[in-house]
GUZAMI-675280 format. One line per field, with one value per residue (C-alpha): chain; x, y, z; residue number from 1; residue in three letters. Coordinates in Angstrom, 2 decimals, padded with zeros to 5 digits, always signed. Layout:
N
c A; ...
c1 X; ...
c2 Y; ...
c3 Z; ...
k NUM; ...
r Ala; ...
//
This chain:
201
c A; A; A; A; A; A; A; A; A; A; A; A; A; A; A; A; A; A; A; A; A; A; A; A; A; A; A; A; A; A; A; A; A; A; A; A; A; A; A; A; A; A; A; A; A; A; A; A; A; A; A; A; A; A; A; A; A; A; A; A; A; A; A; A; A; A; A; A; A; A; A; A; A; A; A; A; A; A; A; A; A; A; A; A; A; A; A; A; A; A; A; A; A; A; A; A; A; A; A; A; A; A; A; A; A; A; A; A; A; A; A; A; A; A; A; A; A; A; A; A; A; A; A; A; A; A; A; A; A; A; A; A; A; A; A; A; A; A; A; A; A; A; A; A; A; A; A; A; A; A; A; A; A; A; A; A; A; A; A; A; A; A; A; A; A; A; A; A; A; A; A; A; A; A; A; A; A; A; A; A; A; A; A; A; A; A; A; A; A; A; A; A; A; A; A; A; A; A; A; A; A
c1 +000.00; +002.78; +004.61; +001.41; +000.70; +004.29; +004.10; +000.83; +002.35; +005.49; +003.39; +001.34; +004.51; +006.12; +003.11; +003.52; +007.13; +007.79; +010.43; +012.01; +015.21; +013.25; +011.17; +014.26; +016.00; +012.88; +012.39; +015.99; +015.48; +012.14; +013.62; +016.43; +013.98; +011.69; +014.60; +015.23; +011.55; +011.21; +014.22; +012.79; +009.40; +010.95; +012.89; +009.75; +007.72; +010.44; +010.63; +006.85; +006.68; +009.48; +007.79; +004.51; +006.34; +008.09; +004.84; +002.80; +005.55; +005.85; +002.06; +001.86; +004.50; +002.72; -000.59; +000.99; +002.66; -000.68; -002.38; +000.17; -000.23; -004.01; -003.52; -001.01; -002.74; -002.39; +001.15; +000.07; -001.06; +002.13; +004.28; +002.21; +002.57; +006.36; +006.47; +004.32; +006.50; +009.59; +008.01; +006.94; +010.42; +012.06; +009.88; +010.57; +014.33; +014.11; +012.14; +014.37; +017.73; +018.51; +021.58; +021.26; +022.60; +019.82; +017.21; +018.67; +018.62; +015.11; +013.80; +015.48; +013.92; +010.42; +010.62; +011.90; +009.16; +006.56; +007.82; +007.91; +004.31; +003.17; +005.02; +003.53; +000.03; +000.71; +001.80; -001.15; -003.41; -001.65; +000.03; +003.49; +004.26; +003.29; +005.27; +008.37; +008.17; +007.58; +010.57; +012.88; +011.74; +012.25; +015.05; +017.49; +015.03; +014.81; +017.21; +019.96; +019.04; +015.48; +016.37; +017.38; +014.21; +012.01; +013.87; +013.31; +009.62; +009.25; +011.10; +008.81; +005.68; +006.79; +007.32; +003.95; +002.21; +003.67; +002.52; -001.00; -001.21; +000.06; -002.56; -005.28; -004.17; -004.08; -007.50; -008.92; -007.26; -007.52; -010.01; -013.68; -015.91; -019.03; -020.03; -020.77; -017.32; -014.74; -011.38; -008.68; -005.61; -003.30; -004.14; -003.75; -000.44; +000.91; -000.17; +001.56; +004.79; +004.48; +003.94; +006.71; +009.12; +007.90; +008.54; +012.11; +012.91
c2 +000.00; +002.42; +001.64; +002.08; +005.45; +006.55; +005.52; +007.41; +010.50; +010.42; +009.83; +012.96; +015.01; +013.60; +014.59; +018.18; +018.46; +020.32; +018.16; +014.70; +015.85; +017.02; +013.87; +011.62; +013.57; +013.42; +009.68; +009.01; +011.12; +009.48; +006.01; +006.79; +008.35; +005.31; +002.97; +004.97; +004.98; +001.27; +000.47; +002.50; +000.84; -002.61; -001.80; -000.49; -003.53; -005.88; -004.07; -004.17; -007.85; -008.66; -006.71; -008.55; -011.89; -011.17; -010.15; -013.11; -015.60; -014.16; -014.17; -017.78; -018.78; -016.86; -018.54; -021.99; -021.37; -020.24; -023.33; -025.58; -023.78; -024.14; -027.85; -028.43; -031.73; -033.05; -034.01; -034.75; -031.15; -029.81; -031.99; -030.97; -027.28; -027.54; -029.39; -026.76; -023.96; -025.74; -026.14; -022.48; -021.31; -023.63; -022.22; -018.65; -019.29; -020.68; -017.67; -015.07; -016.79; -017.25; -019.41; -022.84; -021.55; -018.93; -021.61; -023.84; -020.98; -019.90; -023.45; -023.71; -020.42; -021.35; -024.81; -023.37; -020.73; -023.44; -025.55; -022.47; -021.62; -025.19; -025.35; -022.04; -023.32; -026.50; -024.44; -022.07; -025.12; -026.45; -029.36; -028.96; -032.70; -032.96; -029.80; -031.19; -034.43; -032.46; -030.21; -033.16; -034.81; -031.70; -029.87; -030.38; -028.63; -025.53; -022.62; -022.53; -018.97; -020.12; -023.20; -021.49; -019.38; -022.39; -024.57; -021.94; -021.70; -025.46; -025.67; -023.07; -024.64; -028.09; -026.91; -025.16; -028.06; -030.56; -028.43; -028.17; -031.90; -032.59; -030.26; -031.90; -035.41; -034.45; -032.86; -035.99; -038.40; -036.41; -033.60; -033.57; -035.98; -033.79; -030.24; -031.06; -032.51; -030.32; -029.69; -031.46; -029.33; -031.46; -034.58; -032.75; -031.19; -034.59; -036.02; -033.20; -033.90; -037.62; -037.23; -034.67; -037.15; -039.87; -037.62; -036.94; -040.58
c3 +000.00; +000.86; -002.38; -004.43; -002.83; -003.45; -007.11; -007.58; -005.98; -008.14; -011.28; -010.58; -010.02; -013.19; -015.28; -014.15; -015.27; -018.51; -020.25; -020.36; -018.66; -015.61; -015.59; -015.73; -012.94; -010.77; -011.38; -010.29; -007.17; -006.44; -006.86; -004.41; -001.97; -002.15; -001.38; +001.82; +002.76; +002.01; +004.18; +007.06; +006.66; +006.69; +009.86; +011.52; +010.46; +011.70; +015.07; +015.48; +014.53; +016.97; +019.76; +019.13; +018.99; +022.30; +023.98; +022.75; +023.63; +027.15; +027.58; +026.46; +029.00; +031.78; +030.96; +031.01; +034.37; +035.79; +034.33; +036.01; +039.34; +039.21; +038.56; +041.38; +042.19; +038.62; +037.63; +034.05; +033.54; +035.12; +032.85; +029.83; +030.69; +030.94; +027.61; +025.87; +027.20; +025.87; +022.43; +022.31; +023.31; +020.76; +017.99; +019.16; +019.16; +015.62; +014.35; +015.98; +015.48; +019.17; +019.95; +021.63; +024.94; +025.06; +024.48; +027.18; +029.72; +028.74; +029.21; +032.62; +033.73; +032.55; +034.13; +037.40; +037.43; +036.88; +039.77; +042.01; +041.16; +041.79; +045.13; +046.25; +045.51; +047.46; +050.47; +050.15; +050.31; +053.41; +051.63; +053.15; +053.07; +049.40; +048.62; +050.32; +048.31; +045.09; +045.78; +046.42; +043.18; +041.03; +042.84; +039.95; +037.59; +039.78; +039.29; +041.92; +042.93; +043.76; +045.78; +049.02; +049.12; +048.43; +050.95; +053.66; +052.79; +052.92; +056.24; +057.83; +056.33; +057.49; +061.07; +061.13; +059.47; +061.93; +064.86; +063.45; +062.85; +066.36; +067.87; +065.82; +066.81; +070.48; +070.30; +068.69; +071.15; +074.40; +073.81; +074.79; +072.89; +073.09; +073.93; +077.60; +078.34; +080.05; +078.42; +080.42; +079.76; +081.90; +079.87; +076.56; +077.65; +078.66; +075.33; +073.45; +075.34; +074.73; +070.99; +070.81; +072.34; +069.98; +066.97; +068.11; +068.78
k 1; 2; 3; 4; 5; 6; 7; 8; 9; 10; 11; 12; 13; 14; 15; 16; 17; 18; 19; 20; 21; 22; 23; 24; 25; 26; 27; 28; 29; 30; 31; 32; 33; 34; 35; 36; 37; 38; 39; 40; 41; 42; 43; 44; 45; 46; 47; 48; 49; 50; 51; 52; 53; 54; 55; 56; 57; 58; 59; 60; 61; 62; 63; 64; 65; 66; 67; 68; 69; 70; 71; 72; 73; 74; 75; 76; 77; 78; 79; 80; 81; 82; 83; 84; 85; 86; 87; 88; 89; 90; 91; 92; 93; 94; 95; 96; 97; 98; 99; 100; 101; 102; 103; 104; 105; 106; 107; 108; 109; 110; 111; 112; 113; 114; 115; 116; 117; 118; 119; 120; 121; 122; 123; 124; 125; 126; 127; 128; 129; 130; 131; 132; 133; 134; 135; 136; 137; 138; 139; 140; 141; 142; 143; 144; 145; 146; 147; 148; 149; 150; 151; 152; 153; 154; 155; 156; 157; 158; 159; 160; 161; 162; 163; 164; 165; 166; 167; 168; 169; 170; 171; 172; 173; 174; 175; 176; 177; 178; 179; 180; 181; 182; 183; 184; 185; 186; 187; 188; 189; 190; 191; 192; 193; 194; 195; 196; 197; 198; 199; 200; 201
r Glu; Ala; Gln; Thr; Ala; Trp; Gln; Glu; His; Thr; Ala; Arg; Val; Thr; Glu; Gly; Leu; Ser; Asn; Asp; Glu; Gln; Arg; Leu; Ala; Phe; Gln; Arg; Leu; Ala; Gly; Ser; Arg; Trp; Ala; Thr; Ile; Asp; Asn; Gln; Leu; Asn; Lys; His; Ile; Tyr; Ala; Glu; Asn; Leu; Arg; Tyr; Asp; Asn; Glu; Thr; Thr; Ala; Ala; Trp; Gly; Lys; Asn; Glu; Ile; Glu; Arg; Ala; Ala; Arg; Ser; Trp; Gln; Asp; Thr; Asp; Val; Ile; Thr; Ser; Ser; Ile; Gly; Ile; Gln; Gly; Ala; Val; Leu; Thr; Asp; Tyr; Ala; Arg; Arg; Thr; Gly; Lys; Pro; Pro; Glu; Trp; Leu; Glu; Gln; Ala; Lys; Leu; Glu; Ser; Thr; Ser; Ala; Thr; His; Lys; Ala; Val; Leu; Asn; Gln; Met; Leu; Ile; Asn; Gly; Gln; Asp; Thr; Leu; Ala; Asp; Ala; Tyr; Tyr; Lys; Glu; His; Glu; Ser; Glu; Ile; Ala; Val; Asp; Asp; Arg; Glu; Thr; Leu; Ala; Asn; Lys; Leu; Asp; Thr; Ala; Gly; Thr; Asn; Gly; Gln; Ala; Glu; Arg; Leu; Ala; Gln; Asp; Val; Trp; Ile; Ser; Ser; Gly; Pro; Thr; Asn; Asp; Asp; Asp; Ala; Val; Asn; Leu; Asp; Thr; Met; Thr; Ala; Glu; Val; Arg; Lys; Gln; Gly; Lys; Asp; Asp; Lys; Ser
//
């Protein structure tokens, strides 16, 4: 469209010139000017296409990570999400001429981000034991910089989760059985100490 409009413009100008010498000089000038315009247009189009490609690729990865996190109970969905992200990144690298080392790093980052999102959802849902097992299984696929943060989160969640489970067990075993029963704190305290010793042994 731009080239057609330019050609129509130069044709109108050429018709208004008085002799062949002027027309030839103008056509040479117009041809040179169009080459400059065309080059600028191509650069602009390339930049816009690249920007759009970057944005859509990033959005696709974000959506897949969120899908995996929502499906933290379904390992098949998590595995599928990581595979799709890898395929999308591979295709992006091919289109944009990225080197193999870039692709390898990009896959590591997307996989690590997926595992982080899944682990966070497990912890949000109070599944500290499941999260700990998941982390141990996939630790090698998580970026080194993320491991310490996740390990600390898991340690805190595990301690809190163990305390909650202990309290619940004691309440079930030594707490009142109906609304009219009194709470025997001495019995419950002794049971907490007993189970605490059992856990350490």
